[in-house]
FIPAZA-225904 format. One record per residue (C-alpha): residue in three letters; x, y, z. Coordinates in steps of 0.001 Angstrom, whole numbers, plus 524288, in hexadecimal, padded with zeros to 5 digits. Layout:
BEGIN
ALAXYZ ...
***
This chain:
BEGIN
METCD11EB2E5EC4DD3 LEUCC284B2B78C4F58 VALCC397B1D44C5367 GLNCCC17B1BE5C5F89 GLUCC731B2172C6C6E SERCCDDCB27CCC7838 GLYCD88CB1E5EC7CBF GLUCDA8FB18DEC6F09 ARGCDD92B2634C6970 ASNCEABEB2CECC67DB ASPCEED6B3B18C661F GLYCEF45B3A09C5761 LYSCE134B3557C564F ASPCDC62B3FE4C5F93 ILECE38FB4AA7C5854 ARGCDE8FB4628C4B07 LEUCD0BFB453DC504D ALACD192B526FC5700 CYSCD7A2B59C0C4B9D SERCCEB2B5460C4114 LEUCC1EFB5678C485D ALACC61FB6341C4ED4 ALACC955B68CCC4168 VALCBBB0B653EC3CAD ALACB563B6AC4C48FF GLYCBD55B774DC4830 GLYCB9AEB7910C39FD LEUCAB46B76BFC3C6D ASNCAAE4B7F77C486D ALACB1FBB8AE5C421C SERCAB38B8A35C34F4 ALAC9DD9B8940C3B8D PHECA0D7B9545C43B8 HISCA591B9C5DC3782 ALAC98CCB98CAC30BC VALC8E82B9A72C3B4E GLYC94F8BA0A9C4728 PHEC9382B950DC506E PHEC9D55B8B25C5575 SERC97FDB7D6BC5454 ALACA17BB7727C5DFD ASNCA4FDB81DFC67B5 METC9B6EB7EC6C7287 THRCA260B87C4C7C28 GLYCA001B9376C7367 ASNC9242B8F2AC7024 VALC8E7BB8D7DC7E6A SERC9434B9ADBC8171 ALAC8C4BBA0A4C764E LEUC8057B9960C7B55 SERC81A6B9F9BC88B2 ASPC8313BACF7C826A HISC76CEBAB79C7A35 LEUC6F55BA5EFC85C2 ALAC7293BB222C8D7C LEUC6E67BBABEC821B GLYC61D4BB334C7FDD ASPC64DEBAFE2C71A9 ALAC5C21BA3EAC707A TRPC5FC0BA003C627F ALAC6E5CBA035C6537 VALC6C45B98AAC71E5 VALC64CFB8DE1C6AE4 PHEC6EE2B8CFBC6006 LEUC7AAEB8C83C6911 LEUC73F7B82BCC71E3 ALAC714AB7A46C65FA ILEC7FC4B7ADAC6245 LEUC8390B7639C6FE3 LEUC795CB6B6DC706A LEUC7CEEB6644C62F7 PHEC8B5FB65E0C667C VALC87E0B5E06C72AF SERC7EC6B555AC6AB9 GLYC8986B5258C60EA ALAC92C5B4EBDC6BEF GLYC8837B467AC722F LEUC8581B3F11C65A7 ALAC93F2B3C6BC637D SERC9582B3768C7166 PHEC8988B2EACC7003 LEUC8EB7B28CDC635F VALC9C04B2691C699D GLNC95C2B1F8FC752E VALC8DE4B16CDC6C22 GLYC99D1B1407C63C2 ARGCA225B107FC6F86 ARGC9801B070AC74BA ARGC9793B0069C6781 ARGCA65DB014AC65F6 LEUCA553B087DC5909 LYSCB274B0DF7C54F5 ALACAC29B16B8C4AC2 THRCA3FAB1EABC545B PHECAC80B2AD8C54FC ALACAEEBB2B42C465E GLYCA06BB295AC4428 VALC9D36B3556C4C54 ILECA6B3B3D86C444B VALCA014B388AC37DA LEUC931CB3C7EC3DE8 GLUC98A1B4A1DC403B GLYC9D26B4AD1C3218 LEUC8F9DB4701C2D48 ARGC89C6B5152C362E LEUC9273B5B7DC2FCF LEUC8E4FB56E9C224D METC8027B5937C2623 LEUC83A5B66BFC2B20 GLYC8AE9B6983C1E7E VALC7EE8B660CC168F METC7696B6ED2C1F34 GLUC806CB79E5C1E2A ALAC8142B78C7C0F5E TRPC7311B7693C0BB4 GLYC6AABB78DBC17B9 PROC616BB845FC19E1 ASPC68DBB90EFC1C7A ALAC61A6B939BC292C TYRC6640B86DEC2F59 ARGC73FBB852CC2A1E ARGC7BBBB8C4AC3484 PROC746CB87A1C40AF VALC7483B798EC3BE4 LEUC830EB7A74C38C8 VALC86D9B7F36C465B LEUC7DD8B75CCC4D82 GLYC8205B6A4FC4522 LEUC9061B6D4DC470B SERC8E85B6E3AC55BF PHEC88ECB607EC55DF ALAC9417B5B8CC4D5C METC9E76B61E9C55E9 GLYC989DB5BDAC622A LEUC98AAB4EB6C5B55 GLNCA6F0B501AC5764 ASNCABEAB5523C645D ALACA566B4A2FC6BEF VALCAA83B3F5BC6342 VALCB8ADB43E8C63C6 THRCB780B4604C726F ARGCB2B1B3812C744C ILECBC88B318BC6B54 SERCC82FB38BCC714C ASPCC3B3B382BC7F74 ALACC25DB4718C7F78 ARGCD046B49ACC7AB7 VALCCB69B4F5FC6DDB ARGCC1A7B5A6DC6BCA THRCBF80B5FDCC5E44 THRCB48AB69DDC5DF1 HISCB8ECB7416C67DB VALCC59FB79BDC6CFA SERCC34AB7E95C7AE8 GLYCC5C7B71A1C81AB METCD1CFB6EB7C797E ALACD774B7C35C7BD0 THRCD579B7A14C8A63 ASPCDC3DB6CD8C8981 ILECE7B5B7308C825E GLYCE906B7D2AC8D27 ILECE879B7293C9794 ALACF2BCB6A8CC9074 LEUCFBC4B763DC8ECE GLYCFA6CB79D3C9D1E THRCFD7AB6BD6CA115 ILED0956B6B89C9822 VALD0E92B7823C9E06 ASPD0CABB727BCAB9C GLUD13C4B65F7CA7F1 VALD1F15B6D6FCA1F4 LEUD2089B7632CADE8 ARGD1FEAB6ADBCB781 ARGD2855B6119CB07A ARGD316DB69FDCA8B5 SERD3607B5DA1CA1F7 GLYD2FE3B51A0C9C3B GLYD250FB501EC9255 ILED1749B5558C92BD ASPD0C0EB4BC8C9435 VALD09CAB457DC86EE SERCFAFDB44C1C888B LEUCFA95B5339C8B9B METD01E7B56A0C7F2D SERCF903B4D6BC77A6 ARGCECC9B547FC7C48 LEUCF2ECB61B0C7982 ARGCF640B5D9CC6B9F LEUCE8A6B5802C6973 HISCE18BB6446C6E01 ALACEA9FB6D67C669D CYSCE8BCB65BEC59FC THRCD9F5B6599C5BEC ILECD91EB744FC5DD3 ALACE201B769DC5223 ALACD95EB6DD6C49B8 PHECCCF8B74A0C4E7D LEUCD302B81CFC4B20 ALACD7C9B7D60C3DD0 GLYCCA94B776CC3AA9 GLYCC3DBB8427C3E33 VALCCCD2B8C47C358D VALCCB0AB8318C2A04 GLYCBC70B821AC2C7B VALCBA29B90C4C2C18 ALACC309B9274C203F LEUCBBF0B87D3C18A7 HISCAE9FB8CA6C1D14 ARGCB15BB9997C168E VALCB397B924DC09CF VALCA99EB8755C09A7 ASPC9FECB8C51C13E7 GLYC968BB8203C1927 LYSC9BF9B772DC109E LEUCA785B7641C19E4 ILEC9F96B6DB0C2303 PHEC9FD6B62DDC18C9 GLYCAEA9B62F3C19A1 PHECAE5DB615DC285C ALACA43BB569DC2702 GLYCACF9B4FA2C1D48 ALACB897B5098C2690 LEUCB0D0B4AA3C31C6 LEUCAB5EB3FE3C2924 ALACB914B3C99C247E ILECBE27B3BF3C3287 GLYCB275B3410C3717 THRCB21CB2A5BC2BD9 SERCC0BAB281FC2D41 GLYCBE52B24C0C3B82 LEUCB2F8B1BD8C37D7 ALACBB80B1487C2E2F LYSCC643B12A2C3844 ALACBC89B0E3EC429D THRCB6B0B0469C3915 ARGCC414AFEC5C3600 GLNCC769AFD8DC445F SERCBA65AF707C476C ARGCBCB9AED0FC3CB5 THRCCA63AEA6EC41EE ASPCC53FAE895C4FBF THRCBB38ADE87C4B3F VALCC527AD63FC43DB PROCC7E7ACA0AC4C2F 
***
């Protein structure tokens, strides 16, 4: 699910990619909010909060929220840069490698959360997660040609509404015959992604109440497992392609 790009992909690969990474993103986002009161991936909410604090003149909150936004953008920018380099060099392992990089980033955050100075734990956690979420969202956007988003829900919820409205229109106009297959495919993909994001958030908060900051190591392990599996598959395919 982390090797084939755009036209080479099918619904099954997109759904597996979306559900696995959306569950991780939902868990990280919800558990981080439960722990520190900030969403690491919800840039809409963070920008709204930024405007509020700008109006109130709360300089510290403005700087912190601006840093969250800039780090999310930086993570997305790094992922896109790595994808561009990988495509030029025809490296099949590029996307999986970025997910491994995200997993390693989470391991570093887990170490900081577990053993770092108390004064820096929470800010570093939120800022680090924002960078990781930008990284993840960009890589799945690039590999799926923007069909899959995993770190936020607003766009997917909008797409579900558009799809439902189109389906109603088709039913009323045709009154018989099937509904566009691609439309149903997108609807299923977005619904599964939102469900996975929700489930990941519920599990994340529940586990956070039990294991506290150590939960981030679990999410890091999940990403490393997904990424290394993709690296192994990409390596096998590259070897097959080079066999005369």
